C-alpha positions in Angstrom: -64.0 -44.3 -9.3 -62.3 -46.6 -6.8 -60.6 -49.7 -8.0 -59.1 -52.8 -6.4 -56.2 -54.1 -8.4 -54.5 -57.5 -7.9 -51.3 -58.1 -9.9 -50.0 -61.6 -9.5 -46.6 -62.8 -11.0 -45.5 -66.4 -10.6 -42.1 -67.8 -11.7 -41.4 -71.5 -12.0 -37.7 -72.5 -12.4 -36.3 -75.8 -13.7 -33.5 -75.7 -11.1 -33.3 -74.0 -7.7 -32.5 -70.3 -7.5 -29.8 -69.7 -4.8 -30.0 -65.9 -4.7 -32.6 -63.5 -6.0 -32.5 -59.7 -5.9 -35.6 -57.9 -7.3 -37.0 -54.4 -7.9 -40.8 -54.0 -8.1 -42.8 -51.0 -9.5 -46.1 -52.2 -8.2 -47.5 -49.3 -6.2 -49.7 -46.9 -8.2 -48.5 -43.3 -8.1 -50.2 -40.4 -6.4 -50.9 -37.2 -8.2 -53.8 -34.7 -8.7 -55.8 -37.3 -10.7 -55.5 -40.4 -8.5 -54.7 -41.5 -5.0 -53.4 -44.9 -3.9 -55.5 -45.6 -0.8 -53.6 -48.8 0.1 -50.9 -51.1 -1.3 -49.5 -54.4 -0.1 -46.8 -56.7 -1.5 -46.8 -60.4 -0.6 -43.8 -62.4 -1.7 -43.6 -66.2 -1.4 -41.2 -67.5 -0.3 -40.8 -64.7 2.2 -37.8 -62.5 1.4 -35.0 -61.7 3.9 -36.0 -58.0 3.7 -38.1 -55.6 1.7 -37.1 -51.9 1.4 -39.4 -49.3 -0.1 -38.4 -46.1 -1.7 -38.6 -44.0 -4.9 -36.7 -44.1 -8.2 -35.3 -41.1 -10.1 -38.7 -40.3 -11.6 -40.5 -40.3 -8.2 -42.1 -43.7 -8.8 -42.7 -45.9 -5.7 -40.6 -49.1 -5.7 -39.8 -52.0 -3.5 -36.5 -53.9 -3.3 -36.4 -57.4 -1.9 -33.9 -60.3 -1.7 -34.2 -64.0 -1.2 -31.2 -66.0 -0.1 -32.7 -69.4 0.5 -33.0 -71.9 -2.4 -36.4 -71.9 -4.2 -37.9 -73.2 -7.4 -41.0 -71.0 -7.4 -41.5 -67.3 -6.7 -44.9 -65.6 -6.4 -45.3 -61.8 -6.0 -48.8 -60.5 -5.4 -49.4 -56.7 -5.3 -52.8 -55.6 -4.1 -53.9 -51.9 -4.3 -56.9 -49.7 -3.9 -56.8 -46.6 -6.0 -59.2 -43.6 -6.2 -59.1 -42.3 -9.8 -60.4 -38.9 -10.6 -58.9 -38.6 -14.1 -60.8 -36.8 -16.7 -60.0 -36.6 -20.4 -57.7 -33.7 -20.2 -57.8 -32.3 -23.7 -57.1 -28.6 -24.3 -59.8 -26.8 -26.3 -57.1 -24.9 -28.1 -53.3 -25.2 -28.1 -50.4 -23.4 -29.8 -48.7 -24.5 -32.9 -46.2 -27.3 -32.5 -43.2 -25.5 -34.0 -43.0 -22.9 -31.2 -43.2 -25.7 -28.7 -40.2 -27.4 -30.3 -38.4 -24.1 -30.4 -39.2 -23.5 -26.7 -37.6 -26.8 -25.7 -34.7 -26.2 -28.0 -33.9 -23.1 -26.0 -34.7 -24.5 -22.5 -32.2 -23.3 -19.9 -31.4 -26.4 -17.8 -32.1 -25.9 -14.1 -33.7 -22.5 -14.6 -36.9 -23.0 -16.6 -39.9 -24.6 -14.9 -40.2 -27.0 -17.9 -36.7 -28.3 -17.7 -37.9 -31.5 -16.0 -40.2 -32.1 -19.0 -37.2 -31.5 -21.3 -35.6 -34.7 -19.9 -38.0 -36.6 -22.0 -36.8 -35.1 -25.3 -33.9 -37.4 -25.7 -33.4 -41.0 -27.0 -33.6 -43.8 -24.4 -32.5 -47.4 -24.5 -35.7 -48.7 -25.9 -36.7 -45.6 -27.9 -33.6 -44.6 -29.9 -33.7 -41.8 -32.5 -34.7 -43.1 -36.0 -35.2 -40.9 -39.1 -38.1 -43.2 -40.1 -40.0 -42.2 -37.0 -39.7 -38.5 -37.9 -40.9 -39.3 -41.4 -43.9 -41.2 -40.1 -44.8 -38.4 -37.6 -44.5 -35.6 -40.2 -47.7 -36.6 -41.9 -49.6 -35.6 -38.7 -47.4 -32.6 -37.8 -47.9 -30.5 -40.8 -46.6 -26.9 -40.7 -48.8 -24.7 -38.5 -50.8 -27.5 -36.9 -51.8 -27.0 -33.3 -49.8 -29.4 -31.2 -52.7 -31.1 -29.5 -54.6 -31.7 -32.8 -51.4 -33.0 -34.4 -50.7 -35.4 -31.5 -54.3 -36.7 -31.7 -53.9 -37.3 -35.4 -50.7 -39.2 -34.8 -52.4 -41.3 -32.2 -55.3 -42.1 -34.5 -53.0 -43.0 -37.4 -51.0 -45.5 -35.2 -54.3 -47.0 -34.1 -55.4 -47.4 -37.7 -52.1 -48.4 -39.3 -51.0 -51.0 -36.7 -52.6 -54.2 -35.7 -52.7 -55.4 -32.1 -50.9 -58.8 -32.2 -49.5 -60.2 -28.9 -47.5 -62.9 -30.9 -45.7 -60.4 -33.2 -43.2 -58.9 -30.8 -41.4 -59.3 -27.5 -40.1 -57.0 -24.8 -36.9 -56.1 -26.7 -38.4 -55.6 -30.2 -37.1 -52.3 -31.6 -39.4 -49.5 -32.6 -37.9 -49.7 -36.2 -39.1 -53.3 -36.4 -42.6 -52.4 -35.1 -42.7 -49.6 -37.7 -41.8 -52.1 -40.4 -44.1 -55.0 -39.5 -47.0 -52.7 -38.4 -48.0 -55.1 -35.5 -47.4 -55.2 -31.8 -48.9 -54.6 -28.3 -49.5 -51.6 -26.2 -45.8 -51.3 -25.1 -44.8 -51.2 -28.8 -47.3 -48.6 -29.8 -46.4 -46.4 -26.8 -42.7 -46.7 -27.7 -43.5 -45.9 -31.3 -45.5 -42.8 -30.6 -42.9 -41.6 -28.1 -40.2 -42.1 -30.7 -42.2 -40.1 -33.2 -42.7 -37.2 -30.8 -39.1 -37.1 -29.7 -37.9 -37.2 -33.3 -39.8 -33.9 -33.8 -38.1 -32.3 -30.7 -41.2 -32.7 -28.4 -40.9 -34.2 -24.9 -42.9 -37.5 -24.4 -42.8 -40.0 -21.6 -43.9 -43.7 -21.2 -46.7 -44.3 -18.7 -47.4 -47.8 -17.3 -50.5 -48.8 -15.6 -53.7 -50.8 -15.7 -56.9 -50.6 -17.8 -60.3 -51.7 -16.8 -61.7 -54.1 -19.5 -65.1 -55.5 -19.9 -66.2 -59.1 -20.7 -68.4 -59.9 -23.7 -72.1 -59.2 -23.1 -73.7 -61.8 -20.9 -70.4 -63.1 -19.6 -68.9 -62.7 -16.1 -65.7 -60.9 -15.4 -62.8 -63.4 -15.2 -60.1 -63.3 -12.5 -56.8 -62.3 -14.1 -58.4 -61.2 -17.4 -57.1 -57.7 -17.2 -53.5 -56.8 -17.9 -50.8 -54.3 -17.6 -51.2 -51.4 -20.0 -49.0 -48.6 -21.4 -49.7 -45.2 -22.9 -48.0 -41.9 -23.7 -47.9 -38.4 -22.2 -46.9 -35.4 -24.3 -45.9 -32.2 -22.5 -47.5 -29.0 -23.7 -46.3 -25.7 -22.1 -49.1 -23.9 -20.4 -51.2 -27.0 -20.3 -49.1 -29.8 -18.8 -49.0 -33.5 -19.7 -51.5 -34.7 -22.3 -52.1 -38.4 -22.0 -52.7 -40.4 -25.2 -53.5 -44.1 -25.6 -52.6 -45.1 -29.2 -53.6 -48.7 -28.6 -57.2 -47.7 -28.1 -57.2 -44.3 -29.8 -58.5 -42.5 -26.7 -57.4 -39.8 -24.3 -57.2 -41.7 -21.0 -59.9 -41.1 -18.5 -61.0 -42.8 -15.2 -60.6 -46.3 -16.6 -56.8 -45.8 -16.9 -55.0 -46.4 -13.6 -51.4 -45.0 -13.6 -48.7 -47.1 -12.1 -45.4 -45.3 -13.0 -43.7 -43.2 -15.7 -40.3 -43.1 -17.2 -38.4 -42.8 -20.5 -39.5 -46.2 -21.7 -40.6 -49.6 -20.4 -37.1 -50.3 -19.1 -37.5 -47.6 -16.4 -40.9 -48.9 -15.1 -40.9 -52.7 -15.6 -43.2 -54.1 -12.9 -40.5 -56.6 -11.9 -36.8 -56.8 -12.8 -33.8 -58.2 -11.1 -31.0 -60.8 -11.1 -30.8 -64.4 -9.9 -28.2 -67.0 -9.3 -29.2 -70.4 -10.7 -32.7 -71.2 -11.8 -32.0 -72.7 -15.2 -34.9 -72.2 -17.5 -38.1 -70.6 -16.2 -41.7 -70.0 -17.0 -43.6 -66.9 -15.9 -47.3 -66.3 -15.5 -48.9 -62.9 -14.9 -52.5 -62.2 -14.0 -54.1 -58.8 -13.4 -57.6 -58.3 -12.0 -59.1 -54.8 -11.8 -62.3 -54.6 -9.8 -64.5 -51.5 -9.7 -65.6 -50.7 -6.1 -68.4 -48.5 -7.4 -70.9 -48.7 -10.3 -69.4 -48.0 -13.7 -70.2 -47.8 -17.4 -69.2 -50.5 -19.7 -66.2 -50.1 -22.1 -64.3 -52.3 -24.5 -60.6 -51.4 -24.7 -57.6 -53.4 -25.7 -54.6 -54.0 -23.5 
């Protein structure tokens, strides 16, 4: 499946911004399951310069700076991505306790899996919390196969937590989400990652896009799609197993990966610093357009 993705972010400031330095994660990654065929970044007003490169995790990024006063800022990223992702679920996996022990004994810089072991540790938005380990333990019973246990945890999060875009914000802690049982895809991804890491299992945060469908009989709306987030758990001998707790699915060809990191803070689509500006409003619109025929789906973002 080939998709065209348009991700538009608009800022409106109450006072002029004198200087603006921004970092954008807005180019989808390339891997064995998807290829970014094209990507363009349009910034208005035009920046003094745009530099492209990679971050620590190998995600593509762009850095740009504006030095002329402005009260509005618009960033439009347009990409075409060929997605070949299948629901990569192992038919059988080993028990989860030996996996935990394997990573507990990883020799840094020597084992092939040492890069995966980087995702064992707490991160700024996913700190260690005993309550997360307690919640996860109901799925990770002694002797459970790791893939089956992870799927059970994903299903429980989907069942126990309500999607509510008004309940949380970008800095809401995982402990608060666990308490209020509400949130959005970012919260549910952080929660599941925290649960897995609390058990000694490596898990990373994946940002991207999700193709959504309008109600029957209605046309697709421009900007109706949204950024999405899910989880990847590393299983030795299998690789990274993607899991989407918001929708209780193993991601397939309707999930378009943008970047991965320890948590949202590593892969925020846009972040930066400004001088001036006062108060501001931000509006984000994402449109995912299939370039080939597709089957309908109904997923939450």
